[in-house]
C-alpha positions as CSV (number, residue, x, y, z in Angstrom):
1,X,79.1,90.7,83.9
2,X,79.5,87.0,83.4
3,X,78.4,85.1,79.9
4,X,75.7,83.1,82.3
5,X,74.3,86.6,83.6
6,X,74.2,88.6,79.7
7,X,72.3,85.4,78.5
8,X,69.8,85.8,81.4
9,X,69.2,89.7,81.1
10,X,68.8,89.0,77.2
11,X,66.1,86.2,77.1
12,X,63.5,88.9,77.9
13,X,63.9,91.2,74.9
14,X,63.9,87.9,73.3
15,X,61.0,87.2,74.0
16,X,59.2,90.2,74.2
17,X,61.0,90.3,69.8
18,X,59.2,86.9,68.9
19,X,55.8,87.9,71.0
20,X,54.9,91.2,69.2
21,X,57.2,90.5,65.9
22,X,53.6,89.0,64.2
23,X,51.6,91.9,65.6
24,X,53.8,94.5,63.5
25,X,54.0,92.0,60.4
26,X,50.4,92.2,60.6
27,X,50.4,96.0,60.8
28,X,53.6,96.3,58.5
29,X,51.0,94.0,55.8
30,X,47.9,96.0,56.4
31,X,49.5,99.4,55.2
32,X,51.1,97.9,52.2
33,X,48.2,96.2,51.0
34,X,46.6,99.4,51.3
35,X,48.8,100.8,48.6
36,X,49.9,97.4,46.9
37,X,47.4,96.4,43.4
38,X,48.3,93.4,44.6
39,X,50.9,91.7,47.3
40,X,52.5,88.1,47.5
41,X,53.5,87.5,51.1
42,X,55.0,90.6,52.2
43,X,55.9,92.0,48.7
44,X,54.4,94.4,46.6
45,X,53.2,93.8,42.8
46,X,52.6,97.3,42.2
47,X,52.6,100.9,43.6
48,X,48.6,102.5,43.2
49,X,46.5,105.1,45.4
50,X,42.9,103.9,44.0
51,X,42.5,101.3,46.8
52,X,41.9,105.6,48.8
53,X,39.7,106.1,46.4
54,X,36.8,105.7,49.4
55,X,37.9,109.4,50.3
56,X,36.0,111.3,47.4
57,X,33.5,108.8,46.0
58,X,31.4,106.8,47.7
59,X,32.4,102.6,46.8
60,X,29.2,101.1,46.2
61,X,27.7,103.8,44.3
62,X,25.2,106.6,44.3
63,X,22.7,106.4,46.9
64,X,25.5,105.0,49.7
65,X,26.9,106.9,52.3
66,X,30.0,108.8,51.5
67,X,32.8,107.5,54.6
68,X,32.7,110.7,55.4
69,X,29.3,109.8,56.9
70,X,30.1,106.9,58.0
71,X,33.3,108.1,60.2
72,X,31.0,110.6,61.9
73,X,28.3,107.9,62.5
74,X,30.5,105.8,64.0
75,X,32.7,109.0,66.3
76,X,28.9,110.3,67.3
77,X,28.0,106.5,68.8
78,X,31.9,106.6,70.4
79,X,31.7,109.1,71.9
80,X,28.2,109.6,73.2
81,X,29.2,105.9,74.5
82,X,32.1,106.8,76.2
83,X,30.6,109.7,77.9
84,X,27.4,107.9,79.0
85,X,30.0,105.4,80.2
86,X,32.5,107.1,81.6
87,X,29.7,109.4,83.9
88,X,27.1,107.0,84.5
89,X,29.7,104.3,86.2
90,X,31.9,106.6,88.0
91,X,28.7,108.3,89.9
92,X,27.0,104.4,90.3
93,X,30.6,102.8,91.1
94,X,31.1,105.5,93.2
95,X,27.7,104.8,94.9
96,X,27.9,101.6,95.3
97,X,31.8,101.4,96.8
98,X,31.0,104.6,99.5
99,X,27.1,104.1,100.0
100,X,25.6,101.0,102.6
101,X,21.7,100.9,101.2
102,X,19.5,98.0,100.9
103,X,20.0,96.1,97.6
104,X,23.3,97.0,97.2
105,X,24.4,93.5,96.9
106,X,21.3,92.6,94.8
107,X,22.7,95.1,92.4
108,X,26.1,94.4,92.6
109,X,25.1,90.9,91.0
110,X,22.5,91.7,88.8
111,X,24.7,94.0,87.4
112,X,27.3,90.7,86.9
113,X,24.9,88.7,85.8
114,X,24.5,91.3,83.1
115,X,27.8,91.1,81.8
116,X,28.2,87.8,82.3
117,X,24.9,87.2,79.9
118,X,25.5,86.9,75.9
119,X,24.1,89.9,74.1
120,X,23.0,87.6,70.7
121,X,19.9,86.6,72.9
122,X,18.9,89.3,73.9
123,X,18.9,91.5,69.7
124,X,15.2,89.8,69.4
125,X,14.3,91.8,72.2
126,X,15.6,94.7,71.7
127,X,14.4,95.0,68.3
128,X,11.1,94.8,69.4
129,X,11.4,97.5,72.2
130,X,13.7,99.5,69.9
131,X,10.6,99.4,67.1
132,X,8.1,100.1,69.8
133,X,10.4,103.3,70.3
134,X,10.8,104.3,67.4
135,X,13.7,104.1,67.6
136,X,15.2,101.1,65.1
137,X,17.2,102.4,62.5
138,X,18.6,105.7,64.0
139,X,22.0,106.2,65.5
140,X,20.3,107.0,69.2
141,X,18.3,103.7,68.9
142,X,22.0,102.2,68.4
143,X,23.6,104.3,71.1
144,X,21.2,103.4,74.0
145,X,21.5,100.0,73.5
146,X,25.3,99.6,73.5
147,X,25.5,102.7,75.8
148,X,23.0,99.5,78.1
149,X,25.6,96.2,77.2
150,X,29.1,98.5,78.4
151,X,27.6,99.9,81.6
152,X,27.4,96.3,83.8
153,X,31.3,96.1,83.1
154,X,32.1,99.8,83.6
155,X,30.0,99.9,87.3
156,X,32.4,97.3,88.0
157,X,35.0,98.4,87.0
158,X,35.0,102.4,88.8
159,X,33.8,100.1,91.8
160,X,37.2,98.8,91.9
161,X,38.9,101.6,91.6
162,X,36.3,103.6,94.2
163,X,37.1,100.8,96.4
164,X,40.6,101.0,96.8
165,X,40.4,105.1,97.2
166,X,41.4,106.0,101.1
167,X,38.6,106.9,103.2
168,X,40.7,110.1,104.3
169,X,40.3,113.0,102.5
170,X,36.8,112.3,101.8
171,X,36.8,112.5,105.4
172,X,38.1,115.5,105.8
173,X,35.7,116.7,103.0
174,X,32.8,115.4,104.2
175,X,33.3,117.0,107.8
176,X,34.1,120.2,106.5
177,X,30.6,120.3,104.7
178,X,31.1,119.2,101.0
179,X,28.7,116.9,99.5
180,X,28.5,113.7,98.3
181,X,28.7,115.3,95.2
182,X,31.2,117.5,95.7
183,X,33.5,114.4,97.1
184,X,32.7,112.9,94.5
185,X,33.8,115.5,91.4
186,X,36.4,117.8,93.4
187,X,38.5,115.0,95.4
188,X,37.9,111.5,94.5
189,X,37.5,111.7,90.2
190,X,41.0,113.2,90.5
191,X,42.8,110.0,92.7
192,X,41.6,107.5,89.9
193,X,42.5,109.0,86.4
194,X,43.7,106.1,85.0
195,X,40.9,104.2,86.1
196,X,38.4,106.8,83.7
197,X,41.3,106.7,81.2
198,X,41.1,103.0,81.1
199,X,36.9,102.8,80.9
200,X,37.5,105.6,78.0
201,X,39.7,103.5,75.7
202,X,37.2,100.0,76.8
203,X,34.7,102.4,75.9
204,X,35.1,104.1,73.0
205,X,37.6,101.2,71.3
206,X,34.1,99.2,71.7
207,X,32.3,102.1,70.4
208,X,33.7,102.9,67.0
209,X,34.7,99.0,66.0
210,X,31.1,98.1,67.1
211,X,29.6,95.2,64.1
212,X,26.6,93.4,65.6
213,X,24.6,95.7,66.8
214,X,24.9,98.4,64.1
215,X,24.2,95.9,61.7
216,X,21.4,94.1,63.1
217,X,19.1,97.9,64.2
218,X,20.3,99.7,61.3
219,X,18.9,98.8,57.2
220,X,22.1,98.0,55.3
221,X,24.6,100.5,54.4
222,X,21.7,103.1,54.8
223,X,22.9,106.7,56.5
224,X,23.1,105.4,60.0
225,X,25.5,102.6,58.6
226,X,29.1,102.8,60.9
227,X,32.2,101.9,59.9
228,X,32.1,98.2,60.7
229,X,29.0,97.5,58.6
230,X,30.8,100.2,55.7
231,X,33.6,97.6,55.6
232,X,31.5,94.7,55.9
233,X,29.7,95.7,52.2
234,X,33.3,95.5,50.4
235,X,32.4,91.0,51.2
236,X,30.0,90.3,48.3
237,X,28.7,86.7,47.4
238,X,29.0,86.8,43.8
239,X,31.9,89.2,43.4
240,X,36.1,88.9,44.3
241,X,36.9,90.8,47.3
242,X,38.6,93.5,46.7
243,X,41.6,92.5,49.2
244,X,43.3,95.9,49.1
245,X,39.8,98.7,49.7
246,X,39.3,96.5,52.2
247,X,42.8,97.3,54.0
248,X,42.5,101.3,52.6
249,X,39.0,101.6,55.3
250,X,40.5,99.3,57.8
251,X,43.8,100.9,57.9
252,X,41.8,104.7,58.1
253,X,40.0,102.9,60.9
254,X,42.0,102.4,62.4
255,X,43.8,105.2,63.1
256,X,41.3,107.5,65.4
257,X,42.0,105.1,67.3
258,X,45.5,105.2,67.7
259,X,46.0,108.7,68.1
260,X,43.1,108.3,71.5
261,X,44.7,105.6,72.9
262,X,48.2,107.6,72.5
263,X,46.7,110.6,74.4
264,X,45.5,108.3,77.2
265,X,48.9,105.8,77.3
266,X,50.2,107.5,79.9
267,X,47.5,107.7,82.1
268,X,47.0,103.9,81.3
269,X,50.8,103.0,82.5
270,X,49.9,105.0,86.3
271,X,47.6,102.8,86.9
272,X,47.8,101.1,90.6
273,X,46.7,98.5,92.8
274,X,47.5,99.8,96.5
275,X,45.3,102.0,98.7
276,X,43.1,101.3,101.3
277,X,39.6,99.9,100.4
278,X,37.0,102.6,101.0
279,X,33.7,100.1,100.6
280,X,32.1,97.7,102.8
């Protein structure tokens, strides 16, 4: 191998390192700051565990929820959102990809418009709807709103995966007398596991890290608060921000997402773009 060929082979790795390095440094500072009294750049001025005291006692005093109650609320919303979005999106995506029914194109256009529509402009209307249904300041209300905002994206994503699945296996199963629901659950879904994994991660991260909707439709840092709302309360108008505690809570919030990604990364890496188009 000539010198030029060696240089050309090394260039992609150098670009990859330069691209990833700022992200790695950022996470390193996050971990360092969470165990430090303070930091000067990337250097700690002293080691401490006081930033993690929120694990044993509420950081905002009596009357405020503990970190474990807040984590449970966030977990319930994220898991409920992931489950509902994956099930509904896979059913709707399959119908839109495989069935030719009246209003199909109009429905597709509507879901695309809803996905592009800025959610912040709907907050006032949603507030009145939740108050009417007595779902304001409840986890159920927050979860339903977040599911509704995530469904248009999920439906389009799943339809794209269904379109890339060949009709051959499906036709054979239908000829043998299998129902559409059985074909969907036993034949088609196993072939699009990467798509289900991708949508699951998007929905879980969206539900786990959501701030605007939980902040808008829950009251303060009450018993229905989520981790993002909880973290926002460390920022006071008259008190200096405790960056060590902020980074500790942020690192605590990051752990479940990292674990979820570790168990689904193999499916994400196997996402394919081939196949015959199934829809019309």
